[in-house]
BATORVO-58175 format. One line per 10 residues: number of its first residue (from 1); for each residue x, y, z of C-alpha. Coordinates in pm, whole numbers, plus 50000, padded with zeros to 5 digits. Layout:
% BATORVO-58175
NUM) X,Y,Z ~ ...
This chain:
% BATORVO-58175
1) 45051,57542,54541 ~ 45305,57838,54570 ~ 45670,57760,54718 ~ 46016,57892,54702 ~ 46172,57651,54460 ~ 46415,57943,54384 ~ 46508,58221,54571 ~ 46635,58430,54313 ~ 46421,58356,54019 ~ 46531,58523,53727
11) 46285,58306,53487 ~ 46022,58399,53714 ~ 46039,58752,53613 ~ 45752,58889,53396 ~ 45799,59147,53101 ~ 45499,59239,52926 ~ 45655,59505,52695 ~ 45581,59258,52392 ~ 45206,59225,52468 ~ 45192,59636,52541
21) 45293,59661,52130 ~ 44992,59418,52067 ~ 44686,59651,52127 ~ 44693,59603,52522 ~ 44480,59793,52788 ~ 44724,60005,53012 ~ 44669,59754,53272 ~ 44602,59378,53243 ~ 44505,59102,53450 ~ 44826,58880,53481
31) 44906,58517,53556 ~ 45212,58322,53505 ~ 45276,57947,53516 ~ 45635,57752,53467 ~ 45636,57417,53288 ~ 45898,57128,53270 ~ 45841,56907,53017 ~ 45871,56562,53112 ~ 45980,56330,52826 ~ 45797,56006,52845
41) 45873,55655,52686 ~ 45824,55611,52308 ~ 45441,55636,52301 ~ 45168,55732,52035 ~ 45077,56100,52064 ~ 44757,56133,52274 ~ 44507,56410,52158 ~ 44429,56454,52499 ~ 44653,56423,52834 ~ 44607,56513,53181
51) 44843,56769,53354 ~ 45057,56667,53644 ~ 44958,56953,53872 ~ 44728,57239,53835 ~ 44662,57471,53556 ~ 44451,57718,53749 ~ 44573,58032,53663 ~ 44571,58344,53971 ~ 44541,58681,53835 ~ 44698,58989,53959
61) 44648,59366,53804 ~ 44995,59452,53654 ~ 45098,59725,53408 ~ 45218,59609,53083 ~ 45520,59839,53087 ~ 45692,59667,53427 ~ 45937,59433,53450 ~ 45900,59254,53779 ~ 46159,58990,53976 ~ 45984,58825,54225
71) 46165,58649,54494 ~ 45990,58310,54460 ~ 45786,58136,54206 ~ 45558,57860,54190 ~ 45655,57501,54164 ~ 45652,57419,53757 ~ 45366,57187,53594 ~ 45527,56885,53494 ~ 45391,56845,53148 ~ 45423,56481,53018
81) 45537,56490,52630 ~ 45534,56165,52448 ~ 45815,56133,52270 ~ 45720,55882,51964 ~ 45952,55666,51772 ~ 45913,55939,51500 ~ 46182,56152,51712 ~ 46457,55897,51615 ~ 46429,56005,51249 ~ 46762,56206,51221
91) 46744,56430,50878 ~ 46510,56523,50625 ~ 46750,56441,50318 ~ 46508,56263,50146 ~ 46289,56548,50086 ~ 46315,56798,49821 ~ 46036,57076,49845 ~ 45950,57333,49540 ~ 45801,57668,49517 ~ 45737,57903,49265
101) 45739,58249,49434 ~ 45930,58584,49465 ~ 46225,58722,49672 ~ 46021,58954,49862 ~ 45772,58677,49935 ~ 46103,58462,50057 ~ 46207,58736,50321 ~ 45881,58765,50439 ~ 45829,58404,50517 ~ 46188,58329,50631
111) 46100,58313,50989 ~ 45848,58041,50987 ~ 46044,57840,50714 ~ 46371,57853,50943 ~ 46091,57671,51197 ~ 46089,57363,50952 ~ 46397,57376,50719 ~ 46668,57491,50912 ~ 46942,57202,50975 ~ 46707,56972,50879
121) 46923,56826,50571 ~ 46610,56860,50342 ~ 46633,57091,50030 ~ 46429,57362,49882 ~ 46431,57450,49514 ~ 46258,57783,49493 ~ 46199,57949,49128 ~ 46127,58324,49144 ~ 46080,58612,48930 ~ 46413,58786,48778
131) 46579,58940,49106 ~ 46946,59097,49157 ~ 46905,58996,49515 ~ 46814,58639,49443 ~ 47179,58505,49462 ~ 47257,58698,49803 ~ 46923,58576,49985 ~ 47042,58208,49883 ~ 47374,58262,50030 ~ 47191,58416,50357
141) 46976,58136,50400 ~ 47247,57842,50343 ~ 47447,58016,50609 ~ 47141,57956,50843 ~ 47117,57604,50791 ~ 46860,57609,50501 ~ 46946,57405,50209 ~ 46818,57609,49941 ~ 46858,57637,49542 ~ 46718,57970,49375
151) 46671,57992,49015 ~ 46488,58263,48822 ~ 46230,58287,48571 ~ 46060,58527,48340 ~ 45749,58262,48328 ~ 45393,58298,48471 ~ 45353,58205,48814 ~ 45167,57863,48715 ~ 45424,57798,48428 ~ 45669,57794,48720
161) 45484,57580,48949 ~ 45417,57319,48687 ~ 45807,57355,48585 ~ 45918,57250,48895 ~ 45820,56888,48827 ~ 46151,56918,48591 ~ 46345,57161,48820 ~ 46339,56951,49127 ~ 46416,56635,48929 ~ 46705,56783,48788
171) 46818,56926,49122 ~ 46768,56610,49303 ~ 46950,56381,49037 ~ 47260,56641,48974 ~ 47356,56679,49333 ~ 47299,56307,49400 ~ 47028,56357,49682 ~ 46900,56055,49820 ~ 46541,56183,49731 ~ 46229,55981,49784
181) 45980,56254,49764 ~ 45889,56596,49592 ~ 45675,56851,49763 ~ 45550,57121,49565 ~ 45411,57374,49804 ~ 45360,57765,49911 ~ 45585,57967,50045 ~ 45365,58064,50335 ~ 45289,57662,50416 ~ 45383,57583,50744
191) 45498,57224,50826 ~ 45484,57182,51220 ~ 45681,56883,51236 ~ 45939,56740,50981 ~ 45961,56396,51169 ~ 45568,56371,51169 ~ 45591,56428,50806 ~ 45883,56169,50755 ~ 45678,55923,50932 ~ 45373,55977,50764
201) 45534,55935,50439 ~ 45704,55623,50552 ~ 45370,55454,50533 ~ 45412,55456,50152 ~ 45635,55262,49949 ~ 45856,55544,49766 ~ 45975,55319,49501 ~ 45631,55309,49381 ~ 45443,55599,49186 ~ 45248,55835,49415
211) 45071,56143,49391 ~ 44968,56229,49767 ~ 44776,56545,49874 ~ 44465,56676,50086 ~ 44150,56847,49938 ~ 43988,57153,50039 ~ 43795,57121,50358 ~ 43477,57227,50222 ~ 43308,56988,50026 ~ 43169,57232,49775
221) 43514,57316,49660 ~ 43664,56988,49523 ~ 43308,56894,49432 ~ 43289,57215,49167 ~ 43663,57166,49032 ~ 43774,56808,49067 ~ 43992,56572,49308 ~ 44345,56695,49300 ~ 44585,56762,49562 ~ 44513,57141,49672
231) 44824,57319,49661 ~ 44826,57504,49984 ~ 44850,57204,50166 ~ 45151,57078,49964 ~ 45159,56830,49659 ~ 45389,56513,49730 ~ 45510,56300,49438 ~ 45746,55972,49487 ~ 46045,56019,49266 ~ 45932,55742,49010
241) 45620,55957,48949 ~ 45844,56256,48888 ~ 46077,56077,48668 ~ 45744,55953,48465 ~ 45626,56316,48441 ~ 45969,56444,48358 ~ 45919,56433,47930 ~ 45573,56561,47981 ~ 45619,56902,48151 ~ 45655,57128,47840
251) 45317,56983,47760 ~ 45147,57029,48055 ~ 45260,57375,48050 ~ 45108,57400,47686 ~ 44830,57202,47699 ~ 44655,57230,48070 ~ 44400,57474,48090 ~ 44270,57475,48435 ~ 44249,57814,48636 ~ 44499,57677,48911
261) 44850,57574,48908 ~ 44776,57292,49151 ~ 44457,57161,48928 ~ 44700,57182,48605 ~ 44920,56955,48775 ~ 44669,56712,48875 ~ 44551,56715,48490 ~ 44907,56640,48407 ~ 44929,56357,48647 ~ 44578,56188,48498
271) 44668,56250,48155 ~ 45011,56118,48117 ~ 45009,55853,48409 ~ 44790,55599,48571 ~ 44870,55735,48896 ~ 44570,55886,49108 ~ 44537,56055,49395 ~ 44588,55925,49763 ~ 44443,56149,49976 ~ 44642,56270,50311
281) 44397,56459,50520 ~ 44696,56619,50735 ~ 44787,56847,50449 ~ 44589,57110,50555 ~ 44475,57388,50309 ~ 44266,57563,50567 ~ 43979,57674,50333 ~ 43785,57776,50645 ~ 43616,58108,50721 ~ 43509,58273,51068
291) 43636,58124,51378 ~ 43936,57885,51318 ~ 43976,57769,51685 ~ 43769,57457,51674 ~ 44000,57293,51416 ~ 44337,57390,51623 ~ 44161,57295,51993 ~ 44045,56973,51829 ~ 44399,56788,51926 ~ 44448,56724,51563
301) 44839,56649,51425 ~ 44864,56844,51091 ~ 45150,56752,50868 ~ 45088,57116,50698 ~ 44878,57452,50749 ~ 44809,57684,50468 ~ 44604,58021,50526 ~ 44731,58046,50841 ~ 44800,58412,50825 ~ 44424,58493,50873
311) 44216,58406,50586 ~ 43817,58551,50560 ~ 43762,58646,50914 ~ 44026,58497,51118 ~ 44321,58636,51306 ~ 44671,58566,51222 ~ 44870,58280,51374 ~ 45231,58376,51431 ~ 45396,58031,51326 ~ 45754,58172,51355
321) 45677,58216,51737 ~ 45447,57924,51772 ~ 45769,57712,51690 ~ 46006,57821,51930 ~ 45901,57582,52192 ~ 45963,57272,51984 ~ 46319,57198,52103 ~ 46136,57173,52456 ~ 45818,57024,52409 ~ 45926,56831,52054
331) 45766,56969,51749 ~ 45504,56654,51724 ~ 45347,56814,52043 ~ 45287,57155,51877 ~ 44860,57176,51900 ~ 44859,56903,52153 ~ 44643,56925,52437 ~ 44647,56890,52802 ~ 44375,56912,53045 ~ 44313,56987,53406
341) 44221,56703,53639 ~ 43856,56819,53660 ~ 43836,56910,53265 ~ 43762,57292,53346 ~ 44097,57413,53163 ~ 44234,57294,52839 ~ 44552,57388,52703 ~ 44652,57354,52356 ~ 45038,57408,52321 ~ 45092,57723,52049
351) 44709,57814,52021 ~ 44495,57830,52340 ~ 44411,57823,52695 ~ 44063,57774,52745 ~ 43829,57757,53069 ~ 43501,57621,53063 ~ 43226,57704,53250 ~ 43079,57572,53566 ~ 42874,57275,53429 ~ 43017,57295,53047
361) 43230,56974,53010 ~ 43255,56928,52626 ~ 43321,56570,52444 ~ 43673,56653,52344 ~ 43665,56377,52132 ~ 43451,56602,51882 ~ 43559,56925,51690 ~ 43388,57194,51807 ~ 43221,57385,51472 ~ 43353,57740,51534
371) 43383,57833,51189 ~ 43118,57927,50938 ~ 42929,57664,50755 ~ 42713,57358,50832 ~ 42853,57067,50949 ~ 42766,56844,50659 ~ 43022,57063,50458 ~ 43302,56948,50659 ~ 43216,56599,50757 ~ 43423,56417,50500
381) 43750,56605,50647 ~ 43740,56717,50992 ~ 43426,56541,51165 ~ 43278,56466,51419 ~ 43155,56756,51549 ~ 43000,56912,51843 ~ 42786,57255,51882 ~ 42962,57604,51906 ~ 42982,57722,52261 ~ 42929,58089,52341
391) 43241,58285,52375 ~ 43289,58433,52753 ~ 42972,58266,52872 ~ 43016,57925,52819 ~ 43406,57922,52743 ~ 43656,58180,52787 ~ 43943,58175,52553 ~ 44334,58311,52580 ~ 44458,58299,52242 ~ 44861,58267,52161
401) 44975,58591,52061 ~ 45357,58596,52124 ~ 45672,58380,52221 ~ 46027,58474,52323 ~ 46333,58280,52448 ~ 46609,58366,52677 ~ 46899,58171,52852 ~ 46661,58010,53089 ~ 46342,57958,52912 ~ 46077,57997,52627
411) 45793,58191,52735 ~ 45481,58239,52559 ~ 45187,58466,52587 ~ 44812,58368,52556 ~ 44568,58680,52586 ~ 44222,58724,52623 ~ 44054,59008,52427 ~ 43761,59236,52499 ~ 43688,59360,52166 ~ 44037,59417,51990
421) 44197,59496,52327 ~ 44399,59249,52538 ~ 44281,59272,52920 ~ 44395,58945,53042 ~ 44717,58750,52999 ~ 44836,58421,53080 ~ 45262,58354,53060 ~ 45355,57995,53037 ~ 45744,57969,53096 ~ 45908,57677,52940
431) 46212,57591,53149 ~ 46482,57461,52961 ~ 46665,57297,53267 ~ 47026,57322,53138 ~ 46899,57102,52811 ~ 47091,57189,52499 ~ 46878,57451,52280 ~ 46912,57467,51912 ~ 46625,57677,51744 ~ 46522,57519,51431
441) 46740,57188,51500 ~ 46526,56868,51364 ~ 46346,56779,51694
């Protein structure tokens, strides 16, 4: 329903200049919806919720260089946002992240790391190659509320990674931190929701030795090389285990011979302790090829995401932009799904808006097998599955391509592609409604 709920509506203006820079046609079919997040009482996050109001975009042709401000705009869609008890956890000072990287890579990954680190009270220990600008970068990040400590080393990447078992332990102890968990990860791993991660880790007793991680999604990967925490998704250690490993780290560096640093760390754990891997499937390596959409449109609740910059056939997902809406929606609702009453439209926050063809109503409790491979290869990690639908015949997809924020709203852009060219755009305008908005706070 269209109504004049605001006569002069600056948040209704549309500005497709960002889309013009993303290989768009000169004129695109454009639609706009406004969203007002409605916080629900504490409840478990649903994998599919119903929209209050219609998600039925009405398209009009517009020039991508236009900035247009209508006199009226439609009533906003009231979107129910489950606020679970995890949102009450106020800080992440119990976490110390460790990564072996370079100053250049830290700069490249700054945007998405701000989402999950800034003002969280968690710490990062980064061991980098020798670089004269390392101290400047550390100071810059600390001013942004990212508690980072950067040290330099001339050791190889793998040796630096294994050495972090000692470096993170020494950092936590020497600074008197209330550390419960050490997480060794990659600089390009995205943690959508630190509150969700804290909540999941709270299931385990941090006073006991724990080695927690995810396996690769394709069964053949760990079938060939063994059962250990794959590093891209994050390797999680309780402090008692870190303390137990500390005296053996030098031996682990010298005497483990596996080809990957995460594999060598697994060897170290198994060789010097009686602790074995606890599998946590929310820590995603994302060793998938082809179209990744089936996973992201499944309503899953990821703890971490690796390989999101596009890997073997799928496009980059701009996670720094995906996270912009978190102060409004809550970070636990990134990649959550909402459906229109008739099930024809499905909205996945931060990934896609999908319209299903008449007569097509898939079983949304199952994951669409869009990526390459037979379902038997992935059922252990991601099943159950349903068959892939034919793009633009059985389903039409508008993929998340960009987001920006202004004083009134966070604007998400979802685009349909004709080949490599954007030809249709749906803009979702998430209204702030005067609520406090702090980018990258712990929501």
